[in-house]
N, C-alpha and C positions, 0 to 999 in steps of 0.2 A: 504494500499498499504507500503510495506516496505520502509524502508529510503535506497537511493542508494547512496553506497558509491564507488566513483570513485578515481583510483588512475591511472594517464595514462602520457605515455610519447610519445611525438606526431612528425611524419617528417612533417614538411610545406613544400609544394612544390609537388602538387597534381600528378604530374608525376613523373618518374625517371631524376633526376638533369643531367646535363649535366658532362660526365664521358668519358676518352679517356682509351683503353687497349694499349697494348705494339705494337700494328697493327696501331695505329695511327689515327682510324677512330673515330670522336666523335658520341659516342652513341645515342644523340639525338640532330637531327639536324631541325633549324626552317625554315620551306617551306612556310614561307608568300609571297617570292618574285615572282615579274613575272610571276602573273597570266593573264589570258584574259578574258575578263568579255563581256556577252551580257544579256541586259533584254529582255524576250521574250523565247520561246519556239520553239526547234528544234531537235527531235531525232535523229536527225545524228550527233550532235554535240557529241555523245558518241563515236564515230569514229576515231581512231587515226587517219587517212588521211582526216579526215574533215577539209577545211579551215576555220581557226579562224584569217586571214589576217585583216579582218575590225573590228576585236572587239576592246573593249578599254583596254588598258592595265592598271594594277593597281598593289596593293599591299595589302595585307591582314593585319589586321581585315576589312571587309568591311560592309555596309549596305546600300543597295541601298533606301531604303526607305525614310530615313532624305535625300536624294541628290532631292528628288521629290518634288512635289509641293503639299501644302498642299489645298485641295478640298472640299468642303461640299459633293460631288458626289463619292470621293473616296468611296470602299467597306468597309474600317477599321471602317468606323464610326467615333463617338463619342468614343469610345472605344479604337480604336486605334488611336485617333488624327486626324483622318482625311488625314492620309498619305498615300501613294499607294502604292501595294504590288504586287501579281501577282509571276509568273515563272520566274526565271533567270538561267542561265549556267556560269559555270566557267570552265575554262581549264587551264593545265600548262603543256609543253613539257618541258621533261629532259633527261638528260643520267643517266644511273646508272654507277658509276665509277667502273672498276675493282675490287678494293679492299673490294666490296660490294660483292662478289661470296662469296659463300658458307655461308654469315651471315642470320641471321633472320631480315628479313625486313618487316616492318609494318607501316604504315601511320596513324596518329592521328591525329582526330579533336576533337576540344574544345567544338564545339558547332555551329552548323548551323540551321539557322530559317526557313522552317520546312520542315517536308516531303525531306528530303534529299536524293539521289540515287548518289552512286558513281561508277565510272567506272574506270579501268585501262586497258587502249588498246583495248576498245572495251568490256570488259567483266564486267558486273555487279557484284560488290562485296558486294552490300546489300542496304537496305534501311532502316533510322533510322528515324522516323516520330517527336519524342519530340525536339523542339528545343532547349531545354534548357539540353540535354544529351550529353555525352562525347562519344566518340566511335573510334576504330580502326579497322582496315583490314589488315591482311596477305597481302603481296604484293609479297612476295619470289617466288610464283611459276608461278607468271605473267611477271615477269621482262626481259626485252630483252637486253643483256649485247652489242650485235652487233649494236643497231641503238637506234632512240629516244623513248621514252615512252611518253606515254599522260596520266593525270588524269582529267577526266572529273567528275564535280558534277552539277548535275540538282537541283535545290531548288526550291520548291513549296509553296507557301504561298498566293495562290491564293483563297484558301477554307476560305472564309469570313462571318462572325466574328469567330475566333478563340481563342482571346484573351480580357483579359478585361482592358487591357493597352497596352502601346505602344510596339510591341515585335520586331520591325525592320526586316528586311529580307536580307538573305545572308549568307556568311561564316563570322560570327561577333566575333567571338575568333580566336585565334593562330589554326595554322596547323604545326603539325611536322611529321619530317621523323625518326623513330626509327630503328637502324641499332646495331643489339645485335649478339655476338658470339650465335653458337648453345648451349653453355652451360651457362645460362646465370640468372642472377634476373627476374623473372616473373613482366610483367608490371602490378602495383600497387599489386605485390606480397608481399610487407613489411609492417608490422604491431608493433608495437613497444608499449608497455605498461609497466606501473611500478606499480607493486603490493604494493609497500612501498614508499612513500614519507616523507621525513623529510627535516630539513635544514642541518642535520648531513649526511643522505646519502640517495639513492634512489635505488631502485631495479630495474634494466629495463632489460625486457624481449624484444626481437628481434626476431622475427618470418617472416621467407624469404622461399618465394615460389621459389625453384630453378628449372630449367627446362634443361633438356636434350633433344635435339632435332638432336641428332646424331642417327647413326644405331649400336651403339657400348654401351656398358658398361663404365661408366668411373668413374674413381676414382679422386676425386677433394678434394680441402680444402677451406672453408668459413672462411674467416677472418674479423670479425667484429670490428670496434673500435668506438668510441666515442670521437669526438672534441669538444673543446670551440674553437670558433673562427675557423682559419685554423692550429693550431698548436699543443695548449696544448693536451696530449691525457688524457681523463676522464675515460679510463677503455676499456678491448679489451679481447674478446674471440675467437678462434681458434676450428673449427671441423671438423674431417674429414668425407667424405662422399662417399657411392657409390652408383651411381644412374643407374638404368638399361635404355638399349636404349628407347628414346621415351616417356621417362617417367617425370614426376615432383614430387618433394618431399619437405614438409616444414620442415624448419629445425628452432629449438628454441635455442636460445643462452642467457644467462641471464649474466648482466655484474654491478657491483655493481659502486655507482659513489659519491663518497666522497664529502662533504660540495657541493652540487648542487646549481647551480642557479637556481632559481624556476621561473616558467614564470608567469607573472601577466600582467593587462592593464598598471600598472603603471612602470612596469619593464620587458618588453617583452624579458627575455634573451633566446635566441636562441643556440642550439649546432648543432653539424651535426653529422650523422650517415653514416661512410664508409663501406661499404660492398663490400668486394673483393673475387670473382671467382678464384682461383687457381688450374692451371694444372700444375705438376711439379712446375718449377720456375717461370713460365710464369702467370702472368695477363689478364685471359680470358674476364672478365668482372669485372667492376668496378663501383659503383653508392654511391653519397655522396648527402645525403636530411638532410634538415635544421628539428630540432625538438625542443620542449620544454618539461621542466618538470614539472607537477602540477596534483594536485586532487582535484575532486569535491565531494561533498556531498551536498545532498537534504533530507530537514525533514523538517516536520511542525515545529519542536521544535525551530530550529535554520536559517530554510531558506536554502539559497544558500551559502555553504562555500567552498572557493577557497583555496586551502593549509591551510584548517583548520580556517580560518578567513570568517565570514559572509560580505556577498557583498551583497550591495542593487543595483538591475539594474536600471540605468538610460536609457534604449533602445529605438531605433529608428527603424520602419519598412523603408526599401528602395527596389526599383524596381532597375531592372539591367540597364538602361539606363543612358546613360552620356549626357542628354540636347542635345545641339548642335550636338554631335557627335552622337547623336543616339545610335544605341545597340551596336558601335563599342567599343571591350572592350581593347582598347592601355592601356599597362601595366602603364603608367603615369597616365590616366584618372582615373584606377581603383585606383592608389594609392592614388591620389587626395581627391578621394570621399572619403578613410578612415581620410585621415588629417583634411577632413573639419566635419567629424562625430567628431572626436575626439576634435577639436577646440571647438564645439559647446557643449562639456561637456557632449556627449555620452559615455558609457562605453562597449554598447552593440549595435550591430545590427542585424534585422531580415531579411533575404533573401525572402523576398516577391514577389511573392510565387511559387518561383522555385531556382534551384540551381545556384549559382551565378559564375562568372569566375574565375580561380585559380589564376590569377593575384590577384583579389580582397582579396581571402583568404592568400596567401600568403603577402599580405599588411596588413591584420590585425595580424596575426602572428607576423608580424615582429614590428608594430606601436602599437601594444596593444590593440586590442577589441575585445572583444567576441561574437560570432556569434552562431545564431541558423540558421541552416542550413535548410531549406524547400523543399522538396519535389516535391508539387504540390497544385494547386489552388482549385483542385475540384476531386470526384472518379467516379461513374459512372453515376450519373445523371448531366449532363450539364447545364452551365450558359450561354452558347450560343451555337449554332448550330454545331461548325465545333470546339468544346475546345476538352480539353484531355479527356474526357468522353468517344469520339469517339474510342480513344486508350486503355482505361483503361485496361479491361481485357486481352489483348495481349500483352500490353507492360510494365503494372507498376511492375511488379516483376523485371523485367530486367532494368528498369529506375532507381528504388528505388536502388537497389543492386549496380549500376553503382556510382550512387552518394555517397552511404557509404565507397564503395572500394576505389573512386578516393581521398576522402576526410578524411578520418576516421582519418588521422595522423596529421591534422592540430590541433596546441594548443589552437587555438581561438575558435575553435568549441566548445560549452560546452552543446548543447541539439540537438538533429535530429527532424525535425516537418515532420509529414507525411500528412497534409492536413490544409486547410483553408474554414472554414463555408461552409464546405459539405453540398448540399445540403438535402440528404437522412438523415439529421444527428438526426433524432427523430425516425427511424426506426430500426428494430431489426439488417438488415442487415449492417448499420454502425457499428453496434459493431462487428459484424462477420468481416467486410473489416478492421478496426481497427487494431483488433487482428492480422489478417493476415500480415498487412503491418508493424505493430511493431515487428512480430514476424523475419520477412527479416530483419530487421534492426539488431534484437538482435543476429541471426546467424551469421553476420559478426564483429557486434560490440556492448558488453555486457558492455561497459564501460561508456556510456551516457544516460541520460533518452530521452523517447519518449514524444512528446507534438505533438497538434495539435492545431489551432485556432478554438474555438466552438464560437456560437453566438446564441442568444435567439431569438430576433424580435417576439414577438408574439407565442411563443411557452412558456409550463408549465417549467421552467427552472430544476426542480428537476427530469422530466421525460430524462434528458440528463446525469445522474448520472452514467448509465450503459456505455455510450460512455465515458466518463470522467475515468469511471474505468479502461478501456482499456488503458488509458495512464499513465505515471509514474509523469509527472507533467502535470497541466491542464491549458491550454491556454483561458482566457476570452476576448473574443472581445466584448469591450464596456459595460462590467456589473461589474467591479470590485467592486463596491459599495453593491453588493449579496455577496460579499467574505466572511465577519465575519459570516454572518449569515449559510454560505455552512460550514464552519469550524467548528460551532457547530454541524451540520449534519453528515458531514462526517470530523471527527479530524484528520485523517492521512493525506487529501488532501495538496497537496503543489501546489501553485496557483499564475499566474501570469498575469498580463492584455498583451495579445498579440496585441491588437490596441486600440486605445484611442482618444477622440476626443483632439485637444491641449489646446481647450479653460479650458479643465478639469484638468490641470497640476496640481495646486494647492492641490485639494481634491485626486488627487491620487497619489501625492507623500505622502497625510499624511497617507492616508491608505498603503500605502508600508513601510512607518517608523513606525507605530504603530501594526502592525501586523506579527509576525513571521513566518508566513505561509504563507504571500505574498513577494514573491523575488523580484518584480519590476512591472515595466511599459514600454510598448512600443509604443509610439505615433504614430499613422496615420497623416504624416508622418515625416522621418526626414529630406527627403529634396524633394523638387519638382519634378515630374515627365512628360513626356509625356504620352498623351493617357487619358483615364477615364476623358475624357474631363469636366471642370466644377467644379470637385470637391474642396471643400475650396474656391470656390468663395464668393464674395460680391458682391452684385449690386447696383442699384439706383432704385428709382422707377421709376416706365416706362419699365423698362427691363424686359425679359421673366423671370416670377418668377419660383422658383421650385429648387429640388435637380438635381445631375446630370443623375441620371436616369430617370426624368420625362421628361425632353425636349430636344431638339435640342439646345445646347446654342453657336454653331459656331456664330463668331470664335474662342473662346475658343476651345483650342487643347490640352490641359495638366491640370495637378491638382496643385492647390495653394495652397495647404495644408499643405507643408513643413515648418520645424522649417527654412531651406536653402533654398534660391531660387536657379533658375539653372542657375546663375553667380558666386556662392559661396557666396552671401552676406547674412547673418544672421538676421532675422527678429528679432523684438524685442519679440516675443515669445521664440525665440530661448535663449535669455539672461536670460530671467525668468526662465524659466525652467533648465538651468543650475545654476543661482545662489541658486535655491532650494536645486539642488541635489550635490554641489561643492564647495569648500572653495575659488577655483581661482577668482571668479567673486562676488563682493561684493556692485557694486553699477551702475546703468544703467539709463538712462532716454530717454522717447521717445514720440510723441507727437499723439495722437489721430486724425486721420483724422475728422474735424469738418465738419457737414452737411452740402452739398450745397443747402441750401435754395431756392425756395420751396422744392426741393427735399429732399428724403429720402435714408439712407445708410442700406439696408437690409442683415442681414447674412443668410449663410445654415449650414450647421450640423456641419459641419469640420472647417469652417471658424473660424478666430477672427476680432475683429474690425480692419479694416486697419489702422494700426499705423507704425509710422515713425521718423527717426533721423531727424527730421525738425525742425525749426524756422523759414520757411520761407512762409508766407501764405498771400500773396498780397490779397487785396478785404476784409480781414475779422478784418480789424482793429478797433480795441474797441469792437469787438465779443468775448465773453469767448470762449476760445479753451482748453479742458482736457488735462493736462500734466501728465505721468505715472512714476513714479518712482519707480523703485524696488530695494530693499535695504535688505541688511544681518545687518545693524547697528541698534540700537534702535531707532534713529530720523533721519530725513532728514530736510534740509530746503530748500527752493526753493526762487530764487533772480531773478531778471528780470533787466537788467543795473544796478547791484549794490544794488537794493532796495530789501529789504526782503519782501517776498509777505506771509510767513506762514512759521509754522513749524510743522511737523505730525510725529506721531509715526510708525515705520515701524517694528511690530514685528509680530511673528508669528499668532497673534489674527487679525492682520491687513493684513495676508496671504503674507507678506513680499513685501506690495504694498503701495503706496500712488498716491492720485491722486489731483492733484491742479486745479481749473477752473480757468483762466488766461485771462484776457483781451488782445488781441494779441496786440502787438507793437514790432516792430522791434528793431534787438539790440540782447544782449546778455543773454541767460536764460541758469542759472547755478544751478545746484542741490548740497548740500553738504551734507556730511553723519555726522551724531550726536553721539558722544559716550564719557559719562560722561560729559556731557555738552560742549565737545568741536570739533571743526570742523576739521574733518579729510578728508578724499576724497573726490572729486568732478566729476562731469562730465556736461560738458560745450555742448550746441547748439549755433551757431549763425547763424542768416539771412545772407542770400545770396545777393551779389547785381546780376547785370546783367551777363549773361554768358558771358565769355571772353576769358578763355583759356580750351584745353583738355587736360588731365594728364594721362598720359601713368605708369602702374604699373606691371612688370611683376614677376608673381613669381619664374620665372626661367630665368637668364637670359644668361645661357650656358646649350645648350641641345647636345646629341648625335648624332651622324652622322649614326643612324640605319634605317632612315626610317621611324620611329614611337614614337620617342620622342616628345614632347609638350611641350610647353610654353604657359601659359593663361596671358593673357595680359588686364590687368582691366581697364576702360576707365572711367576717371570722367570727366565732363563738371563743370566748376568753375567760379567763381568771379575774378576779378584781384589779390584778396587777397587770392586764393588758396581753398577757401570755397565751397563744392559742390553747384551747383545750381540744387536744386530738382525737379524743374518743367520744365527743360530743356529737350525737344525733338526734339533737332537738327539730322538731315540724316547725319550719319556718312560715310566715304568711307574710303576703306582699301586697301593699296596698300603695295607688298612684294619684296623687291629685294633681291639677292643673293638665298642661297642653302635652299629655305624654302617654305612652302605652307601654303594658310589658311584651316585650317582643319574643322574650324564652327566658325559663330557668332550670338551672342547673347544679350539679356538684360534684359531677364526675365520675358517680357509681355508676358503672353499666351494667349493673345487674338489677337498679332502682327504675323500675318502670313506671314513673309517675308520669305525667302528661308534663312534657316540655314546655308548652305552650299556658301553663296551668298559673296560678298564683299564688302556688303554695309546694315547697321542697322540704326535704330534709336535709339535713347537713347530713355531710360525711366528712371524716375525719376533722371535723370542728370547720369545714366552708362548706361555702355555697357560692351562687351567683346569680344573678336577676340581670337582663338587659332592657335598657329602657329606651325604648324608640320615641322618636319626636312625632308631634303632627306637624299642622300647616300654621299654627298658632304659636305666637310668643307668650312668654311667661315663665314662671319658675315651676319648675316640675317638682314636686315633692314625694319622696318615696318614704314610707315607713314600713319596717320590720318588727313583726313581734313574734313572740314564741312563748309559750307556757313557762313560768319562774324565770323568765328574765325581762329586764326592764326592755320597753320599746326602743328602737334606734330607727332615727330619720336624717335625711339628706335631701338636700335640694340641688337640682341642676337648673341653671338657666337655659332655655330655648331661644335662641335670638335670629333675626332675620339674616336672610343669605346675605 
């Protein structure tokens, strides 16, 4: 395989951004508000005069599955988290303003799960089976400017099981109305690359597809400027163009940028590309899109190089759901997920196993998180009866093209993935399919490598060499230990681990550090998720044994294999992984849950031993409990109530970890780092008294009145001194006053099947969470949390205008 050298400048923002021409019409308008919804099927709902008076009114994004009851009889089964699915209808009535006349009007759906059919005034516009693909329909021929128009959407998620994880149901991502002049930049019609990138200068190539939907030849000017922020001009180019009637043409413009600010995860600098279409003195179309400048290179000799510097990947896989919000892709939820991943020390994420939302990619661009954008879980041979294999032959080309066209300009994306653990991987036709899919990607974007996740599991690993050769970079699922030998056999192969077991963090880190051909590791998973019920669980003797595919483990309805749980709390394994890869975290302490004799704790493949930030273990007095200290210092000492219990080395030889067996006694447990025989940093765990207080911590105390902004409120049950009581399991009740609603509640306990959209939840390990959603009104949102035997806690969040 030849080294892949990539120098690329990308626009972040997967659709054309907000822009106004001199007509004063917004080019892209959010269409999320004032929909009607009904669960159930009624084919007459497509008709414009159908009465939806009794239907529920709501704003998008919306996932009806998360609103339903978790039940072992639901057809999604353990794979889908036992949530309901079914068929649902959405309708929206609207008037087409007079200023839309003569414009090119289209409606754009970022994602509908699944089998959607869209109607305008009773006319079917088309069907899109894949629930993760974005799509648009031209409305221009069908709009009535003299009376109200009706968009109706039928969503069919009734054919179960169609996913190996929680999918959600409904119009769960944004909907937009695009209003463009007949002379305009085509949707997804911008591709920006940089053949040369250095700290001194970047050569920027902007390819724009310009459309003329008029009946006449048009003489126009394309003016492209590169902006740093809103004001500074980073360079421009003007080109004249003659465009025949009803035609389109690609326009290539080259612009030099002096002393560019390069995009990296540590410094994710973003520019803007402003493209104007001018006819005479009139700006008839204008778009602004964010972009970043960076170069990529992949070789077996130097691994992955970003802007000429080798970067080792500390990655995590992530499904698309947002925990208690289900699949609903609120911008703030997607942004928060990226914030959590960054805070946990990850520098990359793999979107398993489907294209993510645009808001997620925008946040990765803005906050600095590398992305592997993945298209499919499987190809022609299915893993479930109704999964994507049913649609692969007819739809895979257009779905893959959609992903690459939509996402190609995001600076965060550094690889494309075309599949995951495909069932037919050992057959010759898999190689043919891989080459076909890679060819589709390269026909649109030849600047990034193509990969997929390949697993052995009983097959001869060398027999997969032809399949790996069809990729630019080879993804190994759970097989990184074989990479050094593979490198000897195939010296040019660039390797990374697409999935790994959490407990193998150190072994994988060492392989990544010691082998230039291995560029990184992606743990399964970065964050807990709904569905694939029971993966990552531990259990006690007497419970149903086995892995998640072997038995039914209800009430488990999600995966507990993440470094981060569903409330955003970082598990001890997260701190350990970050300590290995990053310099920011150097000392951490947690306690291994003691065996509840005579019972034993049993682990599964994706689990780690249950370990907690707790020194509160009533009933274990005098019994030995294992304390783990993770340290990047040469030594650590452990103290209990001021008494030194011991000192141990924590070098690479000890895997930067020390375990102390401590007879339990309440009080203060303190780990102290030792460097040059001097005590430096420390970590403390305190025994908690009885539950006495409720503490509320909001991630944001001010949110926008756009009907979609969110505040995540963490709830801690503490003793009188403010120490979390980790054994508290109080029933909590939530009440909202003011211009807000409860969007979701959670406690991270994947065996608790209380409603995620209710107003009550038990605490788990002394913690819970409530998510507050804004309305369209300003004012103070007051949250009150009550529980028996605890005093009420209140919190005010301000909702302000956009």
